[in-house]
DRENPA-3360 file (N, C-alpha, C; in nm, 2 decimals, always signed):
BEGIN
1 = MGNTRPLP = -6.23/-0.71/-4.24/-6.14/-0.62/-4.16/-6.04/-0.59/-4.27 ~ -5.99/-0.46/-4.29/-5.91/-0.43/-4.40/-5.76/-0.43/-4.34 ~ -5.68/-0.41/-4.42/-5.53/-0.42/-4.39/-5.49/-0.29/-4.30 ~ -5.41/-0.32/-4.18/-5.38/-0.21/-4.11/-5.24/-0.18/-4.13 ~ -5.22/-0.04/-4.14/-5.10/+0.00/-4.19/-5.04/+0.07/-4.04 ~ -4.90/+0.09/-4.03/-4.84/+0.16/-3.91/-4.88/+0.31/-3.93 ~ -4.92/+0.37/-3.84/-4.92/+0.52/-3.85/-4.82/+0.61/-3.89 ~ -4.82/+0.69/-3.98/-4.69/+0.77/-4.02/-4.63/+0.84/-3.90;
9 = QPDLTRGE = -4.50/+0.83/-3.89/-4.44/+0.90/-3.78/-4.41/+1.05/-3.82 ~ -4.41/+1.13/-3.74/-4.40/+1.27/-3.76/-4.24/+1.30/-3.81 ~ -4.23/+1.39/-3.89/-4.09/+1.42/-3.92/-4.03/+1.52/-3.84 ~ -3.96/+1.46/-3.72/-3.89/+1.54/-3.64/-3.77/+1.63/-3.70 ~ -3.79/+1.77/-3.67/-3.66/+1.84/-3.71/-3.55/+1.81/-3.62 ~ -3.41/+1.84/-3.66/-3.30/+1.81/-3.61/-3.28/+1.84/-3.46 ~ -3.36/+1.97/-3.43/-3.36/+2.00/-3.31/-3.44/+1.93/-3.20 ~ -3.55/+1.86/-3.26/-3.66/+1.80/-3.18/-3.58/+1.66/-3.17;
17 = RRRKPPRP = -3.50/+1.59/-3.26/-3.46/+1.46/-3.23/-3.40/+1.43/-3.11 ~ -3.44/+1.33/-3.05/-3.41/+1.29/-2.93/-3.23/+1.27/-2.93 ~ -3.18/+1.32/-2.83/-3.04/+1.30/-2.83/-3.01/+1.19/-2.73 ~ -2.90/+1.12/-2.78/-2.85/+1.01/-2.69/-2.78/+1.05/-2.55 ~ -2.84/+1.00/-2.44/-2.77/+1.05/-2.32/-2.62/+1.05/-2.34 ~ -2.55/+1.14/-2.26/-2.41/+1.11/-2.26/-2.37/+0.99/-2.20 ~ -2.25/+0.94/-2.26/-2.18/+0.83/-2.19/-2.13/+0.84/-2.06 ~ -2.18/+0.77/-1.96/-2.11/+0.82/-1.83/-1.95/+0.75/-1.84;
25 = KSRARRYL = -1.90/+0.83/-1.75/-1.75/+0.81/-1.76/-1.74/+0.66/-1.67 ~ -1.64/+0.59/-1.74/-1.63/+0.46/-1.68/-1.57/+0.46/-1.53 ~ -1.60/+0.36/-1.46/-1.52/+0.36/-1.31/-1.39/+0.37/-1.31 ~ -1.32/+0.28/-1.42/-1.17/+0.30/-1.42/-1.13/+0.43/-1.43 ~ -1.20/+0.51/-1.52/-1.13/+0.67/-1.54/-1.15/+0.75/-1.42 ~ -1.27/+0.73/-1.36/-1.30/+0.80/-1.22/-1.19/+0.77/-1.13 ~ -1.18/+0.64/-1.12/-1.05/+0.57/-1.01/-0.92/+0.66/-1.05 ~ -0.89/+0.65/-1.17/-0.75/+0.68/-1.19/-0.74/+0.84/-1.19;
33 = KRAGITLA = -0.84/+0.90/-1.21/-0.85/+1.06/-1.20/-0.84/+1.08/-1.03 ~ -0.88/+1.01/-0.95/-0.89/+1.04/-0.81/-0.75/+1.00/-0.77 ~ -0.72/+0.89/-0.83/-0.55/+0.84/-0.77/-0.44/+0.93/-0.83 ~ -0.48/+0.99/-0.95/-0.38/+1.09/-0.99/-0.39/+1.23/-0.89 ~ -0.50/+1.27/-0.87/-0.52/+1.39/-0.78/-0.44/+1.36/-0.63 ~ -0.49/+1.24/-0.57/-0.43/+1.23/-0.46/-0.28/+1.18/-0.47 ~ -0.23/+1.12/-0.57/-0.07/+1.11/-0.59/-0.01/+1.27/-0.58 ~ -0.08/+1.36/-0.66/-0.02/+1.48/-0.69/-0.03/+1.55/-0.55;
41 = VLIVIAAV = -0.12/+1.53/-0.45/-0.15/+1.58/-0.31/-0.03/+1.54/-0.24 ~ -0.01/+1.41/-0.24/+0.09/+1.32/-0.14/+0.23/+1.38/-0.21 ~ +0.25/+1.41/-0.32/+0.39/+1.45/-0.37/+0.44/+1.59/-0.31 ~ +0.31/+1.69/-0.32/+0.33/+1.82/-0.26/+0.37/+1.82/-0.13 ~ +0.28/+1.73/-0.03/+0.30/+1.71/+0.10/+0.44/+1.68/+0.13 ~ +0.48/+1.56/+0.05/+0.63/+1.52/+0.07/+0.73/+1.60/+0.04 ~ +0.71/+1.70/-0.07/+0.79/+1.77/-0.11/+0.83/+1.88/+0.01 ~ +0.70/+1.94/+0.08/+0.71/+2.04/+0.19/+0.77/+1.97/+0.29;
49 = GVGFLWVD = +0.74/+1.86/+0.32/+0.81/+1.78/+0.42/+0.96/+1.76/+0.43 ~ +0.99/+1.71/+0.30/+1.13/+1.72/+0.28/+1.22/+1.85/+0.28 ~ +1.16/+1.94/+0.25/+1.21/+2.09/+0.26/+1.23/+2.13/+0.38 ~ +1.13/+2.10/+0.48/+1.14/+2.13/+0.61/+1.25/+2.04/+0.68 ~ +1.26/+1.92/+0.64/+1.34/+1.83/+0.71/+1.48/+1.84/+0.67 ~ +1.52/+1.90/+0.55/+1.64/+1.94/+0.50/+1.69/+2.03/+0.58 ~ +1.63/+2.14/+0.65/+1.70/+2.22/+0.72/+1.71/+2.17/+0.86 ~ +1.61/+2.08/+0.90/+1.59/+2.02/+1.04/+1.68/+1.90/+1.06;
57 = TPSAGDAT = +1.75/+1.85/+0.98/+1.84/+1.73/+1.00/+1.96/+1.78/+0.98 ~ +2.07/+1.68/+1.03/+2.24/+1.74/+1.04/+2.27/+1.73/+0.88 ~ +2.38/+1.78/+0.86/+2.45/+1.79/+0.73/+2.50/+1.67/+0.68 ~ +2.50/+1.57/+0.75/+2.56/+1.44/+0.74/+2.72/+1.45/+0.71 ~ +2.78/+1.54/+0.72/+2.92/+1.55/+0.76/+2.98/+1.49/+0.84 ~ +2.90/+1.45/+0.94/+2.98/+1.39/+1.07/+2.95/+1.22/+1.06 ~ +2.91/+1.18/+0.96/+2.89/+1.03/+0.92/+3.01/+0.94/+0.99 ~ +3.12/+0.98/+0.94/+3.23/+0.92/+0.98/+3.27/+0.91/+1.13;
65 = QLAQAQAA = +3.22/+1.02/+1.20/+3.25/+1.05/+1.33/+3.15/+0.94/+1.41 ~ +3.05/+0.94/+1.38/+2.93/+0.85/+1.41/+2.97/+0.70/+1.40 ~ +3.03/+0.68/+1.26/+3.07/+0.54/+1.25/+3.18/+0.49/+1.33 ~ +3.26/+0.60/+1.34/+3.40/+0.56/+1.45/+3.35/+0.52/+1.59 ~ +3.23/+0.61/+1.64/+3.20/+0.61/+1.78/+3.11/+0.44/+1.78 ~ +3.03/+0.40/+1.68/+2.98/+0.28/+1.69/+3.09/+0.16/+1.69 ~ +3.19/+0.21/+1.62/+3.29/+0.09/+1.59/+3.36/+0.09/+1.73 ~ +3.37/+0.18/+1.81/+3.45/+0.18/+1.93/+3.33/+0.10/+2.03;
73 = QHGIAYPG = +3.22/+0.14/+2.02/+3.12/+0.07/+2.11/+3.14/-0.07/+2.09 ~ +3.13/-0.13/+1.96/+3.14/-0.26/+1.95/+3.27/-0.33/+1.94 ~ +3.36/-0.24/+1.97/+3.50/-0.32/+1.99/+3.57/-0.35/+1.87 ~ +3.55/-0.28/+1.77/+3.61/-0.33/+1.62/+3.69/-0.19/+1.59 ~ +3.79/-0.21/+1.50/+3.88/-0.13/+1.45/+3.82/-0.03/+1.36 ~ +3.85/+0.09/+1.36/+3.79/+0.19/+1.25/+3.94/+0.26/+1.21 ~ +3.93/+0.29/+1.09/+3.84/+0.23/+0.97/+3.86/+0.09/+0.95 ~ +3.78/+0.02/+0.88/+3.80/-0.13/+0.85/+3.88/-0.14/+0.72;
81 = PPVPANFA = +3.93/-0.26/+0.67/+4.00/-0.27/+0.56/+3.90/-0.23/+0.44 ~ +3.96/-0.23/+0.33/+3.87/-0.21/+0.19/+3.77/-0.32/+0.19 ~ +3.66/-0.28/+0.13/+3.55/-0.36/+0.11/+3.58/-0.44/-0.02 ~ +3.59/-0.58/-0.02/+3.61/-0.67/-0.13/+3.50/-0.68/-0.22 ~ +3.54/-0.70/-0.34/+3.43/-0.70/-0.45/+3.33/-0.82/-0.43 ~ +3.37/-0.92/-0.36/+3.29/-1.05/-0.34/+3.19/-1.00/-0.23 ~ +3.20/-0.90/-0.15/+3.09/-0.86/-0.08/+3.00/-0.74/-0.14 ~ +3.08/-0.66/-0.19/+3.02/-0.53/-0.24/+2.92/-0.58/-0.36;
89 = RPLIATED = +2.96/-0.67/-0.45/+2.88/-0.69/-0.56/+2.72/-0.75/-0.52 ~ +2.75/-0.87/-0.42/+2.62/-0.93/-0.41/+2.53/-0.82/-0.32 ~ +2.60/-0.73/-0.24/+2.53/-0.62/-0.17/+2.43/-0.54/-0.25 ~ +2.52/-0.49/-0.35/+2.44/-0.41/-0.43/+2.34/-0.48/-0.53 ~ +2.38/-0.59/-0.55/+2.29/-0.65/-0.66/+2.14/-0.70/-0.58 ~ +2.15/-0.71/-0.45/+2.04/-0.75/-0.37/+1.98/-0.63/-0.31 ~ +2.04/-0.54/-0.26/+1.98/-0.43/-0.18/+1.96/-0.29/-0.25 ~ +2.05/-0.27/-0.36/+2.04/-0.15/-0.44/+2.13/-0.15/-0.56;
97 = KRFYSEPG = +2.05/-0.20/-0.64/+2.11/-0.23/-0.77/+2.16/-0.11/-0.87 ~ +2.09/+0.00/-0.83/+2.11/+0.12/-0.91/+2.20/+0.20/-0.80 ~ +2.28/+0.17/-0.73/+2.36/+0.23/-0.64/+2.49/+0.31/-0.68 ~ +2.53/+0.28/-0.79/+2.63/+0.36/-0.86/+2.56/+0.50/-0.94 ~ +2.43/+0.49/-0.98/+2.40/+0.60/-1.07/+2.26/+0.69/-0.98 ~ +2.24/+0.62/-0.90/+2.13/+0.71/-0.80/+2.20/+0.82/-0.70 ~ +2.11/+0.92/-0.70/+2.15/+1.00/-0.61/+2.12/+1.01/-0.46 ~ +2.16/+0.88/-0.42/+2.12/+0.84/-0.27/+1.97/+0.82/-0.23;
105 = VDVLAVGR = +1.89/+0.82/-0.34/+1.75/+0.77/-0.33/+1.71/+0.69/-0.45 ~ +1.64/+0.59/-0.47/+1.59/+0.53/-0.59/+1.43/+0.60/-0.61 ~ +1.44/+0.70/-0.72/+1.32/+0.77/-0.74/+1.23/+0.66/-0.79 ~ +1.26/+0.57/-0.87/+1.18/+0.47/-0.92/+1.10/+0.40/-0.82 ~ +1.18/+0.35/-0.69/+1.14/+0.28/-0.58/+1.04/+0.38/-0.52 ~ +1.06/+0.50/-0.49/+0.98/+0.60/-0.41/+0.85/+0.61/-0.49 ~ +0.86/+0.62/-0.62/+0.74/+0.62/-0.71/+0.63/+0.49/-0.68 ~ +0.69/+0.39/-0.68/+0.63/+0.27/-0.66/+0.56/+0.27/-0.55;
113 = VAWSEVTG = +0.64/+0.31/-0.45/+0.58/+0.32/-0.28/+0.46/+0.41/-0.29 ~ +0.48/+0.54/-0.35/+0.39/+0.63/-0.35/+0.25/+0.59/-0.45 ~ +0.26/+0.53/-0.54/+0.17/+0.46/-0.61/+0.10/+0.35/-0.54 ~ +0.16/+0.26/-0.45/+0.11/+0.17/-0.40/+0.02/+0.21/-0.26 ~ +0.06/+0.31/-0.22/-0.04/+0.39/-0.11/-0.15/+0.43/-0.18 ~ -0.14/+0.50/-0.29/-0.26/+0.56/-0.34/-0.35/+0.44/-0.40 ~ -0.31/+0.32/-0.45/-0.39/+0.22/-0.50/-0.42/+0.13/-0.41 ~ -0.35/+0.12/-0.26/-0.38/+0.01/-0.18/-0.31/-0.10/-0.19;
121 = GSDQGGAT = -0.20/-0.08/-0.28/-0.10/-0.22/-0.31/-0.01/-0.24/-0.17 ~ +0.08/-0.34/-0.23/+0.17/-0.36/-0.09/+0.32/-0.34/-0.10 ~ +0.33/-0.27/-0.24/+0.47/-0.25/-0.29/+0.54/-0.16/-0.17 ~ +0.65/-0.24/-0.11/+0.71/-0.14/+0.00/+0.85/-0.09/-0.06 ~ +0.86/-0.11/-0.18/+0.99/-0.04/-0.26/+1.12/-0.10/-0.19 ~ +1.22/-0.02/-0.20/+1.35/-0.08/-0.15/+1.43/+0.04/-0.10 ~ +1.48/+0.04/+0.02/+1.58/+0.14/+0.07/+1.71/+0.14/+0.00 ~ +1.77/+0.26/-0.03/+1.90/+0.25/-0.08/+2.00/+0.23/+0.03;
129 = LEQQLAKL = +2.13/+0.22/-0.01/+2.23/+0.18/+0.08/+2.23/+0.31/+0.17 ~ +2.23/+0.40/+0.10/+2.23/+0.54/+0.16/+2.13/+0.57/+0.28 ~ +2.00/+0.51/+0.22/+1.88/+0.53/+0.32/+1.92/+0.42/+0.45 ~ +1.96/+0.32/+0.40/+1.97/+0.22/+0.52/+2.11/+0.28/+0.62 ~ +2.20/+0.31/+0.55/+2.32/+0.39/+0.63/+2.27/+0.52/+0.71 ~ +2.16/+0.60/+0.66/+2.12/+0.68/+0.74/+2.05/+0.65/+0.85 ~ +1.97/+0.52/+0.84/+1.89/+0.48/+0.95/+2.01/+0.43/+1.06 ~ +2.10/+0.35/+1.02/+2.18/+0.30/+1.11/+2.28/+0.40/+1.21;
137 = LYTPVQTG = +2.30/+0.53/+1.13/+2.37/+0.60/+1.20/+2.30/+0.73/+1.25 ~ +2.19/+0.77/+1.20/+2.11/+0.88/+1.25/+1.97/+0.85/+1.32 ~ +1.89/+0.75/+1.27/+1.78/+0.72/+1.34/+1.78/+0.57/+1.37 ~ +1.85/+0.52/+1.46/+1.86/+0.37/+1.47/+1.74/+0.33/+1.54 ~ +1.67/+0.41/+1.64/+1.57/+0.35/+1.72/+1.44/+0.42/+1.68 ~ +1.45/+0.52/+1.57/+1.32/+0.58/+1.54/+1.24/+0.50/+1.41 ~ +1.12/+0.49/+1.44/+1.04/+0.42/+1.32/+0.91/+0.52/+1.27 ~ +0.85/+0.48/+1.19/+0.73/+0.55/+1.13/+0.77/+0.63/+1.01;
145 = FDAELKQV = +0.67/+0.70/+0.97/+0.68/+0.79/+0.84/+0.79/+0.89/+0.88 ~ +0.77/+0.93/+0.96/+0.87/+1.08/+0.99/+1.03/+1.03/+0.97 ~ +1.04/+0.91/+1.05/+1.18/+0.86/+1.04/+1.23/+0.81/+0.88 ~ +1.14/+0.77/+0.81/+1.16/+0.73/+0.67/+1.19/+0.86/+0.60 ~ +1.10/+0.98/+0.63/+1.13/+1.10/+0.56/+1.30/+1.15/+0.60 ~ +1.31/+1.15/+0.72/+1.44/+1.20/+0.75/+1.54/+1.09/+0.69 ~ +1.53/+0.97/+0.69/+1.64/+0.89/+0.61/+1.65/+0.91/+0.47 ~ +1.52/+0.96/+0.38/+1.54/+1.00/+0.25/+1.63/+1.13/+0.24;
153 = VLAFKIDS = +1.59/+1.23/+0.33/+1.67/+1.35/+0.31/+1.81/+1.32/+0.36 ~ +1.86/+1.25/+0.46/+2.01/+1.24/+0.49/+2.06/+1.13/+0.40 ~ +1.98/+1.08/+0.32/+2.04/+0.97/+0.20/+2.10/+1.07/+0.11 ~ +2.04/+1.19/+0.06/+2.07/+1.27/-0.02/+2.19/+1.34/+0.02 ~ +2.19/+1.37/+0.16/+2.31/+1.43/+0.22/+2.43/+1.35/+0.20 ~ +2.40/+1.25/+0.25/+2.52/+1.14/+0.25/+2.57/+1.13/+0.10 ~ +2.50/+1.12/+0.00/+2.53/+1.09/-0.12/+2.63/+1.23/-0.19 ~ +2.56/+1.35/-0.13/+2.66/+1.46/-0.19/+2.77/+1.49/-0.10;
161 = SYSKQQIM = +2.78/+1.41/+0.01/+2.92/+1.43/+0.10/+3.01/+1.33/+0.09 ~ +2.99/+1.22/+0.04/+3.08/+1.13/+0.03/+3.09/+1.06/-0.11 ~ +3.18/+0.98/-0.14/+3.18/+0.91/-0.28/+3.12/+0.78/-0.25 ~ +3.09/+0.72/-0.37/+3.04/+0.59/-0.35/+3.11/+0.47/-0.27 ~ +3.24/+0.49/-0.29/+3.34/+0.39/-0.23/+3.35/+0.42/-0.08 ~ +3.33/+0.55/-0.05/+3.31/+0.57/+0.11/+3.19/+0.53/+0.16 ~ +3.09/+0.54/+0.10/+2.95/+0.51/+0.14/+2.96/+0.36/+0.16 ~ +3.02/+0.27/+0.05/+3.01/+0.14/+0.09/+3.11/+0.09/+0.19;
169 = ALYAEVAY = +3.21/+0.15/+0.21/+3.30/+0.14/+0.33/+3.23/+0.18/+0.46 ~ +3.17/+0.27/+0.46/+3.08/+0.30/+0.59/+2.97/+0.20/+0.62 ~ +2.90/+0.15/+0.51/+2.79/+0.08/+0.54/+2.87/-0.06/+0.59 ~ +2.97/-0.11/+0.51/+3.01/-0.24/+0.55/+3.07/-0.23/+0.70 ~ +3.10/-0.10/+0.76/+3.18/-0.09/+0.89/+3.06/-0.13/+1.01 ~ +2.96/-0.02/+0.97/+2.83/-0.02/+1.08/+2.72/-0.12/+1.07 ~ +2.71/-0.21/+0.96/+2.62/-0.31/+0.94/+2.63/-0.42/+1.05 ~ +2.53/-0.48/+1.09/+2.51/-0.58/+1.20/+2.50/-0.71/+1.11;
177 = YGHGYYGL = +2.58/-0.81/+1.13/+2.58/-0.93/+1.04/+2.53/-1.05/+1.12 ~ +2.46/-1.04/+1.24/+2.40/-1.15/+1.32/+2.51/-1.23/+1.42 ~ +2.47/-1.30/+1.50/+2.56/-1.36/+1.59/+2.65/-1.30/+1.69 ~ +2.62/-1.15/+1.68/+2.71/-1.08/+1.78/+2.81/-0.99/+1.69 ~ +2.82/-1.03/+1.56/+2.92/-0.95/+1.50/+2.89/-0.82/+1.41 ~ +2.95/-0.71/+1.44/+2.94/-0.60/+1.38/+3.06/-0.54/+1.31 ~ +3.04/-0.51/+1.18/+3.15/-0.46/+1.09/+3.19/-0.58/+0.99 ~ +3.22/-0.57/+0.88/+3.24/-0.66/+0.79/+3.37/-0.76/+0.83;
185 = QQASCGYF = +3.46/-0.69/+0.88/+3.59/-0.77/+0.92/+3.55/-0.86/+1.05 ~ +3.50/-0.82/+1.14/+3.45/-0.91/+1.26/+3.35/-1.04/+1.21 ~ +3.27/-1.00/+1.12/+3.17/-1.09/+1.05/+3.26/-1.20/+0.99 ~ +3.37/-1.15/+0.91/+3.42/-1.27/+0.85/+3.52/-1.31/+0.92 ~ +3.59/-1.26/+1.01/+3.67/-1.35/+1.10/+3.58/-1.43/+1.19 ~ +3.48/-1.38/+1.23/+3.39/-1.47/+1.33/+3.33/-1.60/+1.25 ~ +3.27/-1.58/+1.13/+3.20/-1.68/+1.07/+3.31/-1.77/+0.99 ~ +3.41/-1.73/+0.95/+3.48/-1.81/+0.85/+3.65/-1.81/+0.89;
193 = GHPAADLT = +3.66/-1.73/+1.00/+3.82/-1.74/+1.02/+3.90/-1.69/+0.94 ~ +3.88/-1.60/+0.87/+3.96/-1.54/+0.79/+3.91/-1.40/+0.76 ~ +4.00/-1.30/+0.70/+3.99/-1.17/+0.70/+3.89/-1.14/+0.55 ~ +3.81/-1.03/+0.56/+3.71/-1.00/+0.48/+3.79/-0.99/+0.32 ~ +3.91/-0.99/+0.32/+3.99/-0.98/+0.18/+3.99/-1.11/+0.11 ~ +3.96/-1.20/+0.20/+3.97/-1.35/+0.13/+3.82/-1.42/+0.13 ~ +3.72/-1.33/+0.16/+3.56/-1.39/+0.12/+3.58/-1.45/-0.01 ~ +3.50/-1.58/-0.03/+3.46/-1.63/-0.14/+3.35/-1.58/-0.19;
201 = VTQGAMLA = +3.30/-1.60/-0.31/+3.17/-1.55/-0.37/+3.05/-1.60/-0.27 ~ +3.06/-1.71/-0.23/+2.95/-1.77/-0.15/+2.96/-1.71/-0.01 ~ +3.07/-1.69/+0.05/+3.07/-1.64/+0.18/+3.03/-1.49/+0.16 ~ +3.07/-1.40/+0.07/+3.05/-1.28/+0.06/+2.88/-1.25/+0.03 ~ +2.83/-1.34/-0.06/+2.69/-1.34/-0.06/+2.61/-1.36/+0.06 ~ +2.66/-1.46/+0.14/+2.59/-1.49/+0.27/+2.59/-1.36/+0.34 ~ +2.70/-1.30/+0.37/+2.72/-1.19/+0.44/+2.63/-1.06/+0.38 ~ +2.64/-1.06/+0.26/+2.54/-0.95/+0.20/+2.40/-0.97/+0.20;
209 = GVVNAPSL = +2.36/-1.10/+0.24/+2.21/-1.13/+0.23/+2.17/-1.13/+0.39 ~ +2.27/-1.15/+0.49/+2.23/-1.14/+0.63/+2.18/-1.01/+0.70 ~ +2.26/-0.89/+0.62/+2.23/-0.78/+0.71/+2.07/-0.74/+0.70 ~ +2.00/-0.80/+0.58/+1.87/-0.74/+0.57/+1.79/-0.78/+0.69 ~ +1.84/-0.93/+0.76/+1.73/-0.96/+0.86/+1.84/-1.06/+0.97 ~ +1.94/-0.99/+1.03/+2.04/-1.05/+1.09/+1.98/-1.19/+1.21 ~ +1.89/-1.13/+1.26/+1.82/-1.22/+1.36/+1.75/-1.36/+1.29 ~ +1.72/-1.32/+1.18/+1.63/-1.44/+1.10/+1.73/-1.52/+1.00;
217 = DDPIADPV = +1.82/-1.45/+0.96/+1.91/-1.53/+0.87/+2.04/-1.57/+0.90 ~ +2.05/-1.57/+1.03/+2.19/-1.61/+1.10/+2.22/-1.76/+1.07 ~ +2.34/-1.79/+1.00/+2.38/-1.89/+0.93/+2.40/-1.99/+1.04 ~ +2.42/-1.95/+1.17/+2.48/-2.05/+1.27/+2.33/-2.10/+1.36 ~ +2.26/-1.99/+1.38/+2.14/-2.01/+1.44/+2.01/-2.07/+1.37 ~ +2.01/-2.02/+1.23/+1.91/-2.07/+1.13/+1.96/-2.11/+1.03 ~ +2.03/-2.21/+0.97/+2.09/-2.24/+0.86/+1.99/-2.26/+0.75 ~ +1.87/-2.31/+0.77/+1.76/-2.31/+0.68/+1.74/-2.19/+0.63;
225 = SARQRLEH = +1.71/-2.09/+0.70/+1.67/-1.94/+0.63/+1.80/-1.88/+0.60 ~ +1.90/-1.90/+0.63/+2.04/-1.84/+0.59/+2.05/-1.90/+0.43 ~ +2.03/-2.03/+0.42/+2.04/-2.08/+0.30/+1.94/-2.04/+0.19 ~ +1.81/-2.01/+0.21/+1.72/-1.96/+0.15/+1.77/-1.81/+0.09 ~ +1.82/-1.74/+0.19/+1.85/-1.60/+0.18/+1.99/-1.61/+0.07 ~ +2.06/-1.70/+0.11/+2.17/-1.71/+0.00/+2.13/-1.73/-0.15 ~ +2.04/-1.83/-0.17/+2.00/-1.87/-0.29/+1.94/-1.74/-0.36 ~ +1.85/-1.64/-0.27/+1.80/-1.52/-0.32/+1.92/-1.45/-0.38;
233 = VISRMVAV = +2.02/-1.43/-0.29/+2.13/-1.32/-0.34/+2.19/-1.37/-0.46 ~ +2.24/-1.50/-0.46/+2.29/-1.56/-0.58/+2.22/-1.54/-0.69 ~ +2.09/-1.56/-0.70/+1.97/-1.52/-0.80/+1.98/-1.37/-0.85 ~ +1.99/-1.30/-0.75/+1.99/-1.16/-0.81/+2.13/-1.12/-0.86 ~ +2.24/-1.19/-0.81/+2.37/-1.17/-0.89/+2.37/-1.22/-1.06 ~ +2.29/-1.32/-1.06/+2.26/-1.35/-1.20/+2.18/-1.26/-1.28 ~ +2.08/-1.22/-1.22/+1.98/-1.13/-1.26/+2.05/-1.01/-1.33 ~ +2.13/-0.95/-1.24/+2.21/-0.84/-1.27/+2.32/-0.84/-1.35;
241 = GDLTSSQA = +2.36/-0.97/-1.38/+2.49/-1.00/-1.47/+2.63/-1.00/-1.41 ~ +2.62/-1.03/-1.26/+2.74/-1.03/-1.20/+2.80/-1.19/-1.21 ~ +2.69/-1.29/-1.22/+2.74/-1.43/-1.24/+2.66/-1.49/-1.35 ~ +2.72/-1.59/-1.41/+2.66/-1.65/-1.49/+2.58/-1.77/-1.43 ~ +2.48/-1.83/-1.51/+2.41/-1.96/-1.44/+2.52/-2.05/-1.36 ~ +2.63/-2.09/-1.45/+2.72/-2.19/-1.41/+2.79/-2.15/-1.31 ~ +2.83/-2.03/-1.28/+2.90/-1.96/-1.17/+2.81/-1.97/-1.05 ~ +2.68/-1.95/-1.08/+2.58/-1.93/-0.97/+2.57/-2.07/-0.90;
249 = NAALSDSL = +2.55/-2.17/-0.99/+2.56/-2.32/-0.95/+2.67/-2.35/-0.86 ~ +2.79/-2.31/-0.92/+2.90/-2.35/-0.84/+2.91/-2.29/-0.71 ~ +2.87/-2.16/-0.70/+2.89/-2.09/-0.56/+2.77/-2.16/-0.49 ~ +2.66/-2.20/-0.53/+2.57/-2.27/-0.44/+2.62/-2.40/-0.40 ~ +2.70/-2.47/-0.48/+2.76/-2.62/-0.44/+2.89/-2.58/-0.34 ~ +2.93/-2.45/-0.33/+3.07/-2.45/-0.25/+3.00/-2.44/-0.11 ~ +3.08/-2.50/-0.02/+3.07/-2.49/+0.12/+3.09/-2.34/+0.19 ~ +3.01/-2.31/+0.28/+3.03/-2.18/+0.34/+3.15/-2.17/+0.42;
257 = GIVPRDQA = +3.19/-2.28/+0.47/+3.31/-2.28/+0.54/+3.30/-2.22/+0.69 ~ +3.18/-2.22/+0.75/+3.18/-2.17/+0.91/+3.25/-2.26/+0.98 ~ +3.33/-2.19/+1.07/+3.43/-2.26/+1.15/+3.36/-2.27/+1.31 ~ +3.40/-2.36/+1.38/+3.34/-2.37/+1.51/+3.38/-2.24/+1.59 ~ +3.31/-2.20/+1.68/+3.31/-2.09/+1.77/+3.46/-2.09/+1.84 ~ +3.51/-2.18/+1.88/+3.65/-2.18/+1.95/+3.75/-2.14/+1.84 ~ +3.72/-2.15/+1.71/+3.82/-2.12/+1.57/+3.80/-1.98/+1.52 ~ +3.68/-1.93/+1.58/+3.66/-1.78/+1.52/+3.75/-1.68/+1.55;
265 = GC = +3.79/-1.58/+1.46/+3.89/-1.49/+1.48/+3.98/-1.50/+1.36 ~ +4.07/-1.38/+1.35/+4.17/-1.38/+1.24/+4.31/-1.36/+1.31;
% end
């Protein structure tokens, strides 16, 4: 048997050479493209809805009248005393850290929520103080996406109609603080037996924390949950630079000073 040699291969011209099949687009790229299109559609729909609601919602110029009506309903004075820093600082740190710079709505938070809707995440974002105030004054019993859109529009209107100091005062006046207390002054007198002007850092942080879930974080009805919420608020104050670590430890070591029910009041 002779040596076998491989048959010579034909010399293919450039046009005859087999081309590599195109690389299929990665699943991630297709997913991101679909997500981007969906997000754009949601933004357009939201913009149209906001435009309609801008015309359909009140001007927000009557927010003070609504707050006064609620104060009368709850048997508290209106307007309340000036909001002390020991309440305003923990409230902003916990609920709305960009309160003084945003136009009533935290665009970054809204963007996170929109992206979460597209990707199936669980980020619920955070409602600004103006959005929360809009809910308390204008849509207290409404729920769902329509109510949230109204709150966004009304938050813009509130921000354009009132100063940040006025908005803070309105919020402090109409918020519910658990245990039957409405308004910052009534809550301070009820829990601690002294006016809001005398709130300690610890007491102010507790009241700023309880407004998020008054029935769950009531320091009298559920002191364990209230303590956990207080620790969260203090940690947020450290995160935004309102407290140092040593000041936070001192605040957490300080007694809340809750008075017995028969000693409540100022």
